[in-house]
N, C-alpha and C positions, 0 to 999 in steps of 0.2 A: 933329658930325653927329648929328641926333636919332634916337634908336632907333624903328624903326617895325615891329618884330617882337617877338613875345612872347619873354620870356627864360625857358628852362627851368631850373629850379631843381632842385638835387640836395641830399641830406643835407649833403654837404660844401661847396656854394656858398652855403647859405642864408644864414648869418649876415652874409657879405660883401655879397651882392647885396641884401639886404632890410634887415637892422638897421643896416647902415653906409651906407644909401643917401642921397643928399642930396635925393631926391625921394620923394614918396609912392609907394608899391608896391602895386598890386592883384594879389593872388594867387589863382589859380584852382586849387583842390584838385580832381583829377579822376582817372578810370580809363577805360581804353579800353573796358570793358565796360558802362559806365555811359550809358544812353540820354539822359537829360537833360543830361549832361556834352557829349555830342556835339552837342546842340541848342544849347548855349551857346558851343561853340567858336569859330564864325564871329563871334559877337558880341566875344568876347575879342580876336580877331584883329584886328577892325576898330577896337576900342579902342585897341589898340597903336599903330595908324596915326594914329587921331585925336589921341591924347594923348602922342605922341612928343615928348620934350623937356619935358613938364610932368609926367609921371608914368611910372613903370615898370610894365609889364604882364607878369606872369609866370605860369608854370604849374608845379603839382608833381603828377607822378604818384604817387598814393597808394601803389600797388603797388610801385613801385620805390624809394620813399623812405619807409619805414616810421618812421624816426626823426622826421621832421618831422611826420608825421601824428600820432604819439603825443604828441609835445610840444605839440601845439596841441589835441590832443582831438578830432580830426576823426571825427565818428561817421556824417555823411551827407555824400554829394557829389551835385552840386557844392557846395562850400563856397567862399566868395569872402570874403577878408580883405584889409583896408586897413590898411597900416602907414604910419606917418608918424613921422619922427625916432627910428626904431627902436622905435616902440611900437605894438601892435595898437590901432586906434582904432575899427573897425567891422567887423561880420561880417554876412554875408548867407548865408543856406542856401537851396539850390534854383536852379532855373534861372529867372532873371529876364530880362524884355525889355530891349533896348538902352537905352531912355530911363531905366528904373530904375538901370542900372548908371552910365549917364552922370550922374545925380543923386547917386549914391553917391560917384563919383570927384569930381564938382565941389565937394562939400562939404570936401574935403581938399587940393585943388591950389590 
């Protein structure tokens, strides 16, 4: 069954869910107090439904998971990162419209 929901990542689950994933992973680094993060959230959820089975769509709350945020030097949110075969392959900072995020994902699926 294909996943159609975003995966919530934690400091503990990151390596297993992302670095060992057999599919590309788009991660949205966000926080509840971040206005642009709230704007992009419905787009991220839509991408999870649209790309289920071809890519994993995940979210990291930077306030609740400081280790991951430090590990990837997250300075601005939202930050979107694409991992493929355990490697970071692309990063986008800021709120982007759905077509731009689809292009981002399409380059790696």
